C-alpha positions in Angstrom: 103.6 96.0 94.2 101.2 93.1 93.9 100.8 91.0 97.0 99.0 87.7 97.2 98.7 84.9 99.8 102.0 83.0 100.2 100.4 79.7 99.2 99.8 81.1 95.7 103.3 82.1 94.4 102.4 80.8 90.9 99.4 83.1 91.0 101.6 86.1 91.4 103.6 85.1 88.4 100.5 84.5 86.3 99.0 87.8 87.5 102.1 89.7 86.4 102.2 87.9 83.1 98.5 88.7 82.4 98.8 92.4 83.3 102.1 92.8 81.5 101.0 91.1 78.3 99.3 94.2 77.0 99.9 93.2 73.4 98.1 89.9 73.8 94.4 90.3 73.3 93.5 86.7 74.0 91.1 86.2 76.9 91.7 82.5 77.2 93.5 81.3 80.3 93.9 77.6 81.2 91.4 76.4 83.7 94.1 75.3 86.2 95.6 78.8 86.1 92.2 80.4 86.5 91.4 78.1 89.5 94.8 79.0 91.1 94.2 82.7 90.5 90.6 82.8 91.6 89.6 79.7 93.5 86.1 81.1 94.1 85.5 81.5 90.4 85.7 85.3 90.6 88.8 87.5 91.1 88.5 89.2 94.5 90.8 92.3 94.5 91.5 94.0 97.8 91.3 97.8 97.6 91.1 100.8 99.9 89.4 104.1 99.1 90.7 107.5 98.5 94.0 106.9 96.7 94.7 106.8 93.0 96.9 103.8 93.4 93.9 101.8 94.8 90.4 103.1 94.2 88.6 106.4 94.0 84.8 106.4 93.8 82.3 103.6 94.6 83.2 100.3 93.0 79.7 99.9 91.5 79.9 103.3 90.0 80.9 104.0 86.4 83.2 106.7 87.8 85.3 104.2 89.9 88.9 104.3 89.0 92.4 103.7 90.3 95.5 101.7 89.5 94.5 98.7 91.6 90.9 98.8 90.6 91.7 99.1 86.8 94.5 96.4 86.9 92.2 94.0 88.8 89.3 94.5 86.4 91.6 94.0 83.4 93.2 90.9 84.9 89.8 89.4 85.5 88.7 90.3 82.0 91.7 88.6 80.5 91.2 85.6 82.6 87.6 85.4 81.6 86.2 85.5 85.1 84.0 87.9 87.0 85.7 90.8 88.8 84.8 91.5 92.5 86.4 94.6 94.0 86.5 94.2 97.7 87.0 97.6 99.4 88.3 97.9 103.0 88.6 101.1 105.1 92.4 101.1 105.0 95.4 99.4 103.6 96.0 97.5 106.9 92.7 95.7 106.5 93.5 94.9 102.8 96.7 93.3 104.0 94.8 91.3 106.7 92.3 90.1 104.1 95.2 89.0 101.8 96.9 87.2 104.6 93.6 85.4 105.5 92.9 84.5 101.9 89.7 86.6 101.8 91.0 88.3 98.6 93.0 86.9 95.7 95.1 89.8 94.7 96.1 93.2 96.2 98.2 96.0 94.9 100.4 97.4 97.7 103.9 98.2 98.6 106.3 95.5 99.7 107.6 95.8 103.2 109.8 93.3 105.2 106.8 92.7 107.5 104.4 92.0 104.7 106.9 89.7 102.9 106.7 87.3 105.9 103.1 86.5 104.9 102.7 87.4 101.2 104.6 86.9 98.0 105.3 89.9 95.9 105.7 90.2 92.1 108.3 92.5 90.6 107.2 96.2 90.9 104.3 97.1 88.6 104.0 100.7 89.7 106.7 103.0 91.2 105.5 106.2 92.8 107.8 109.0 93.7 106.6 111.0 96.7 107.6 114.5 97.6 106.5 117.7 99.3 105.2 121.0 98.0 106.0 124.0 100.1 105.4 127.7 99.4 108.3 129.6 97.9 108.6 131.6 101.2 109.0 128.4 103.3 112.1 127.9 105.4 112.1 124.3 104.2 114.7 123.8 101.5 115.5 120.1 101.5 114.0 116.8 102.7 116.0 116.7 106.0 114.2 119.8 107.2 110.7 118.2 106.9 110.8 116.3 110.2 112.7 118.8 112.4 111.2 119.6 115.8 
């Protein structure tokens, strides 16, 4: 989910519209919307390394990729503003930066605790998680994973 500072609810709606409008190739965004989305004049996207939903690789590298990295870059391109990926060591620090207004947009999951400080758009990525175990494993269903 996309999370942004609470004071910028309209930015979340604009972000979702820009990302979702894949058929629209226009890069023109009204200046008021651009100012609301990126008050510093560049889109600062909070990311954390090592996960395909955020960023893999160095941000300055041509090999950098990830859902959050790519969506942020495309959002900035469509808004006609510079893109600044801001990488933190972990998701907790991304959240803290979003809460403090040090980044403009983050792509993270919505939790009740985070919803107290951030506004979330509708889901833009749904990830199903599971476990792989050897065929010989005694684990046969999810309830057996956390047994003592």
